[in-house]
N, C-alpha and C positions, 0 to 999 in steps of 0.2 A: 504494500500500500504506500503510495507516495505521501510524503509529509506535506501538510498544508502550510502555507506561509502565514506567519503571524502578522497581525495588524501592527502598524508602526508605533502605536501607543502601548502595546503589550511588551513587557520586558521579560526575558527569560528568567527563571527563578534563580539561576546560578550566578547572575551578574550582581556584583555588589552595588548597593545604592549609594550614590554620591550625596553626602549630607549637605554640601554647599548648594547643590542644584535643586533640592527639594525643600519646600517650606514646612513640611511635616516633621516636627521635632517633639520628642517626649517632653512634657512640661517639667518633669523633675530634673532634666538635664539643664534646661535654661535657668531653673531656680538655683541649682548647684553653682553654675557659672556666676550668677548674679551675687550669690552669697560669698563666693570666693573673692570676687572683685571688691565687695564691701569689706571683707576681712582684711585684705591687703591694704585698702585705703585707710582703715582704722589703724593698722599697724604703722603705716607711714606717718599718719597724723600724730600718733602717740610718740613716735621717735622724734619727730620735729618738736613737739612740746617739750620733751625731755631735754633736747639739745638747747632749746631756747632758755630754759631755766637751769641749765648746767647740771642736770641730773645725769650721773654716770651710771650706765647700766652694765658696764663691763665688770665681770667677776674676777678678772685677773689683777693681781697686785704687781704693778710694774716696778716697784721699789723692792720687792722681795728678792732674796738671793737663795741659791740652793745650798749654801754652806761652804765649808772650807774646801778649796780645790786640793785634790790629792796628786 
């Protein structure tokens, strides 16, 4: 039996879907991306605030020494 040609709008099941070309996106993916951007923005804002008020968040002691050299 000859195989019938598919309509141009029908995609074979084995082709991957290009996420950039389709507007259908799971809502939890966009929510996750939005939350991640907001988290990074909050982190940047907090770091800027700390730098403005000279709050040092570094846990290393630059004046410490390891002890007597042998």
